[in-house]
C-alpha positions in Angstrom: 0.4 -4.2 -2.6 -0.7 -7.7 -3.5 -2.3 -10.2 -1.1 -3.6 -13.5 -2.5 -6.0 -14.8 0.1 -7.9 -14.0 3.2 -5.0 -14.6 5.6 -2.9 -12.2 3.6 -5.7 -9.7 3.6 -5.6 -9.8 7.4 -1.9 -9.3 7.5 -2.1 -6.4 5.2 -4.8 -4.9 7.3 -2.5 -4.6 10.3 0.2 -3.0 8.2 -2.2 -0.5 6.7 -3.6 0.3 10.2 -0.2 1.7 11.0 0.7 3.1 7.6 -2.5 4.9 6.5 -2.5 7.5 9.3 1.1 8.5 8.3 0.2 8.6 4.6 -3.4 9.7 4.5 -3.4 10.9 0.9 -1.4 8.0 -0.6 -2.9 5.9 -3.3 -2.6 2.3 -2.3 -3.7 -0.3 -4.8 -3.0 -3.7 -6.4 -4.7 -6.9 -5.4 -6.4 -7.4 -2.0 -9.5 -8.0 0.0 -12.1 -6.4 2.2 -9.8 -6.0 5.2 -7.4 -4.0 3.2 -10.3 -1.9 1.7 -11.1 -0.7 5.3 -8.0 1.6 4.9 -8.8 2.8 1.4 -7.0 0.1 -0.5 -8.2 -0.3 -4.1 -8.1 -3.8 -5.6 -7.4 -3.8 -9.4 -8.3 -7.5 -9.6 -10.4 -9.8 -7.4 -8.2 -11.4 -4.7 -9.9 -14.8 -5.4 -8.1 -15.0 -8.7 -4.9 -15.8 -6.8 -6.4 -18.1 -4.2 -5.2 -21.4 -5.6 -3.0 -23.9 -3.7 -1.1 -27.0 -4.8 1.5 -27.5 -7.5 -0.8 -29.0 -10.1 -3.9 -27.0 -9.1 -1.9 -23.8 -9.9 -1.0 -25.2 -13.3 -4.6 -25.4 -14.3 -5.0 -21.6 -13.6 -1.4 -20.7 -14.7 -2.3 -18.8 -17.8 -4.8 -16.5 -16.1 -2.6 -15.9 -13.0 0.5 -15.2 -15.2 -1.6 -12.8 -17.3 -2.6 -10.9 -14.2 1.0 -10.8 -13.0 2.2 -9.4 -16.3 -0.5 -6.8 -16.5 0.2 -5.6 -13.0 3.9 -5.5 -13.7 3.5 -3.4 -16.8 1.1 -1.0 -15.0 3.6 -0.5 -12.1 6.6 0.0 -14.4 4.8 2.9 -15.9 3.4 4.2 -12.6 6.6 3.7 -10.7 5.1 3.6 -7.2 7.1 4.6 -4.1 7.2 1.0 -3.1 5.7 -2.4 -3.8 4.6 -4.6 -0.9 3.9 -8.3 -1.5 1.9 -9.9 1.3 2.5 -13.6 1.4 1.5 -15.3 -2.0 5.2 -16.0 -2.6 4.9 -17.8 -5.9 3.1 -14.8 -7.4 4.8 -12.0 -5.6 8.5 -12.9 -5.7 8.5 -13.1 -9.5 6.8 -9.7 -9.7 9.1 -8.2 -7.0 12.2 -9.3 -8.8 11.2 -7.5 -12.0 10.2 -4.4 -10.1 13.4 -4.3 -8.0 15.5 -4.7 -11.1 13.7 -1.6 -12.5 14.6 0.4 -9.4 11.3 0.2 -7.5 11.8 -0.7 -3.8 10.1 -3.9 -2.9 9.1 -5.3 0.5 7.7 -8.7 1.3 5.5 -9.2 4.4 5.8 -12.6 6.0 8.5 -15.0 5.0 7.8 -18.2 3.2 8.7 -21.3 5.3 12.2 -21.5 4.0 13.2 -22.9 7.4 10.7 -25.8 6.8 11.2 -26.6 3.1 12.7 -25.3 -0.2 15.5 -23.4 1.7 17.2 -22.7 -1.6 14.6 -19.9 -2.3 16.7 -17.6 -0.1 18.7 -16.7 -3.3 15.6 -16.0 -5.2 14.3 -13.8 -2.3 17.6 -11.8 -2.3 17.1 -10.9 -5.9 13.4 -10.0 -5.4 13.2 -8.2 -2.0 14.6 -4.9 -0.8 13.4 -5.5 2.7 11.7 -8.5 4.4 9.2 -8.3 7.3 9.1 -11.4 9.4 6.6 -12.6 12.0 8.7 -15.1 13.9 11.7 -14.0 15.9 14.0 -16.9 14.7 13.6 -15.7 11.1 15.6 -12.5 11.5 18.9 -14.4 11.8 18.2 -16.4 8.6 17.8 -13.2 6.5 20.6 -11.3 8.2 23.0 -14.2 7.3 21.8 -14.0 3.7 22.4 -10.2 3.6 18.8 -9.3 3.2 17.5 -6.3 5.3 14.9 -7.6 7.7 12.6 -6.4 10.5 10.8 -8.6 13.0 7.3 -7.2 13.4 5.7 -9.8 15.5 2.7 -11.9 14.5 -0.1 -9.4 13.6 -3.0 -11.3 15.1 -1.1 -11.8 18.4 -2.0 -8.2 19.3 -5.6 -8.4 18.0 -6.7 -11.7 19.5 -7.3 -11.3 23.3 -5.1 -13.2 25.7 -8.3 -14.5 27.4 -11.0 -15.0 24.7 -14.5 -14.5 25.9 -16.2 -17.9 25.2 -19.6 -16.8 26.5 -19.7 -13.7 24.3 -18.7 -15.7 21.2 -21.4 -18.4 21.9 -24.0 -15.7 22.4 -23.1 -14.1 19.1 -23.6 -17.5 17.4 -26.7 -18.5 19.3 -24.9 -21.4 20.9 -25.6 -22.8 24.4 -23.1 -21.9 27.0 -22.7 -25.4 28.2 -22.7 -27.3 24.9 -19.7 -29.1 23.5 -18.8 -27.1 20.4 -16.5 -28.1 17.5 -15.4 -25.5 14.9 -14.4 -26.9 11.5 -12.2 -24.8 9.3 -11.6 -26.7 6.0 -9.7 -23.9 4.3 -10.6 -20.7 2.5 -9.3 -21.7 -1.0 -11.6 -23.5 -3.4 -8.9 -26.1 -3.9 -8.8 -26.7 -0.1 -12.5 -27.2 0.1 -12.3 -29.6 -2.8 -10.0 -32.0 -1.0 -10.9 -31.3 2.7 -14.6 -30.5 3.0 -16.1 -34.0 2.6 -13.6 -35.8 4.9 -14.0 -33.0 7.5 -17.8 -33.2 7.5 -17.7 -37.0 7.6 -15.6 -36.6 10.8 -18.3 -34.3 12.1 -21.0 -36.9 11.3 -19.1 -39.4 13.4 -18.8 -36.9 16.3 -22.5 -36.2 16.3 -23.3 -39.9 16.1 -21.2 -40.4 19.2 -22.8 -37.4 21.0 -25.9 -35.9 19.4 -25.5 -32.8 21.7 -22.2 -31.7 20.0 -22.6 -28.5 18.0 -20.7 -28.1 14.8 -19.9 -24.6 13.5 -18.3 -24.1 10.1 -17.3 -20.6 9.0 -17.2 -19.9 5.3 -14.7 -17.4 3.7 -17.3 -16.1 1.2 -20.4 -16.8 -0.8 -18.5 -18.8 -3.5 -16.9 -21.0 -0.9 -20.2 -21.5 0.8 -22.0 -22.5 -2.4 -19.1 -24.9 -3.3 -19.0 -26.4 0.2 -22.8 -27.1 0.0 -22.4 -28.6 -3.4 -19.6 -30.9 -2.2 -21.3 -32.2 0.9 -24.6 -32.6 -0.9 -23.0 -34.8 -3.6 -21.3 -36.8 -0.8 -24.7 -37.5 0.9 -23.8 -35.4 4.0 -26.5 -32.7 3.8 -28.2 -34.2 6.8 -25.2 -33.6 9.1 -26.3 -30.8 11.5 -24.0 -28.0 10.7 -24.2 -24.3 11.6 -22.7 -22.5 8.6 -21.7 -18.9 9.2 -20.4 -16.3 6.8 -16.9 -15.2 7.8 -16.5 -14.7 11.6 -14.0 -17.5 11.8 -12.5 -15.9 14.9 -15.9 -15.9 16.6 -16.3 -19.6 15.7 -12.8 -20.4 17.1 -13.5 -18.5 20.3 -16.8 -20.3 20.8 -15.2 -23.8 20.3 -14.0 -26.4 22.7 -11.8 -27.9 20.0 -11.1 -27.1 16.3 -10.6 -29.2 13.2 -8.5 -27.0 11.0 -6.7 -27.3 7.6 -3.0 -26.7 7.8 -2.0 -23.1 7.2 -2.0 -19.8 9.1 -5.4 -20.6 10.6 -3.6 -23.1 12.9 -1.7 -20.3 14.6 -4.9 -18.3 15.0 -6.4 -21.3 16.8 -3.4 -21.5 19.0 -3.7 -17.8 19.9 -7.3 -18.5 21.0 -5.7 -21.2 23.2 -7.9 -24.0 21.7 -7.1 -27.6 21.3 -7.0 -28.5 17.6 -6.5 -31.3 15.2 -4.6 -30.2 12.1 -5.5 -32.1 8.9 -4.9 -31.6 5.2 -5.5 -33.4 1.9 -4.5 -32.3 -1.5 -4.2 -33.6 -5.1 -2.3 -36.9 -5.0 0.4 -35.7 -7.5 1.1 -32.6 -5.4 1.3 -34.7 -2.2 3.8 -37.1 -3.7 6.1 -34.2 -4.6 5.7 -32.1 -1.5 6.0 -34.9 1.1 9.6 -35.4 0.1 10.6 -31.7 0.4 10.2 -31.0 4.1 13.2 -30.3 6.4 11.4 -31.1 9.7 8.7 -33.4 10.9 6.0 -30.8 11.5 3.8 -28.8 9.1 1.5 -27.0 11.6 2.8 -23.6 12.8 2.0 -24.3 16.5 4.0 -27.5 16.3 6.9 -25.8 14.4 7.1 -23.0 17.0 7.0 -25.5 19.8 9.4 -27.9 18.1 7.2 -30.8 19.0 3.9 -32.4 18.2 1.7 -30.4 20.6 -1.3 -31.2 18.5 -2.0 -34.0 16.0 -1.2 -33.6 12.3 -3.2 -35.9 10.1 -2.1 -35.6 6.4 -3.4 -37.0 3.2 -4.2 -40.7 3.7 -3.9 -40.3 7.5 -6.7 -37.7 7.4 -9.5 -40.2 7.7 -12.8 -39.2 9.2 -12.4 -41.8 12.0 -8.9 -40.5 12.9 -10.0 -36.9 13.0 -13.1 -37.7 15.1 -11.1 -39.8 17.5 -8.4 -37.1 18.0 -11.1 -34.4 18.6 -12.9 -36.6 21.1 -9.7 -37.1 23.0 -9.2 -33.3 23.2 -12.8 -32.8 24.3 -12.5 -35.3 27.1 -9.0 -35.0 28.4 -8.9 -32.1 30.9 -5.2 -32.4 31.6 -4.4 -32.2 27.9 -6.6 -29.2 27.5 -4.9 -27.3 30.4 -1.4 -28.1 29.1 -2.3 -26.9 25.6 -3.8 -23.7 27.0 -0.6 -22.9 28.9 1.7 -23.6 26.0 -0.4 -21.5 23.6 -0.5 -18.7 26.2 3.3 -18.7 26.3 3.4 -18.7 22.5 1.0 -15.7 22.4 3.3 -13.7 24.7 6.3 -14.5 22.5 4.7 -13.4 19.3 3.2 -10.1 20.6 4.6 -6.9 19.2 3.1 -3.6 17.9 2.9 -5.0 14.4 1.1 -2.1 12.9 3.7 0.5 14.1 6.7 -1.7 13.4 5.7 -2.6 9.8 4.7 1.0 9.1 8.0 2.3 10.2 9.8 -0.2 8.0 7.8 0.9 5.0 8.4 4.6 5.6 12.1 4.0 6.0 12.1 2.0 2.7 10.6 4.9 0.8 12.7 7.5 2.7 9.8 9.2 4.4 10.8 11.5 7.3 7.8 10.3 9.4 9.7 7.0 10.0 12.0 8.7 12.5 9.1 9.9 14.6 7.7 6.4 14.8 10.9 5.0 16.3 
């Protein structure tokens, strides 16, 4: 298995939750994180090596990432595992999966890239690489069936983990926050490249919020020690060290549950915020060259998963030059103060949560067992 970042680590955790009890003695290894390790997964390389985002940012690390891919490929071609499962990280995994599939090793990919949003031509590459695709949105099944690629809809894994009614008081107690305070959670991204481009603007927005209302509490979860150190370095150089922030290690879900509104970098975290029924402002900045290429490649007007699923702008999307501190702060204040908007978003996100709920652990485990021809699969049906 290979997962390239913290969101993939969470996805793989749900799959392993269902699979490990059926294969208690299996050796499961590759590249992954601490959530996968909970089920005995052994990571051969640090997951952070793959946590790079953006066309030109990847180029800087290309030689190292390609070397890891080649080393893992050679290792697996000798080992010949019962199956290889790529968890997200499509640019790394599809190339590896294609070579393994050609060598006769069954390959599975967990979570489809957004071919319905951009770069739809990748479906041909996916067909060459993937023996079976696991998808997390119901509309994706038809896309893969039409392309002749075996597919299973397993639901969105976190929809069964995140409670339908989050306990705000419990979350605030866990973080030492007042029950009656206005709380903003800021999630600038888990990748170092995301922090590089988002952190300063996000915290400048936080400073504007606190200037407007000194009682507002700002909570910022950090994905790891490296991210925390880099974040502190960035805001220190930007003269923002005096902004009153509560940095926490991990526990992003606790921060989201405690919040009244969330400023979040575009990505899978936006859907997690929706599952917690929280108003949010989606924002994202990247290297200028990457932005100039990517902004012309979209098929639809939305980039945030909640908006894509809703087929409308439920929540604001502020991208690149539009992601100014003032725009972000103004949008967050509107969400804090507009009770009708908050109620409408809560209902829409509740409906979304119901639509995405499946027993992901069991569904994905059954698909893996069927792929490797394990008789246990029939008993899971």
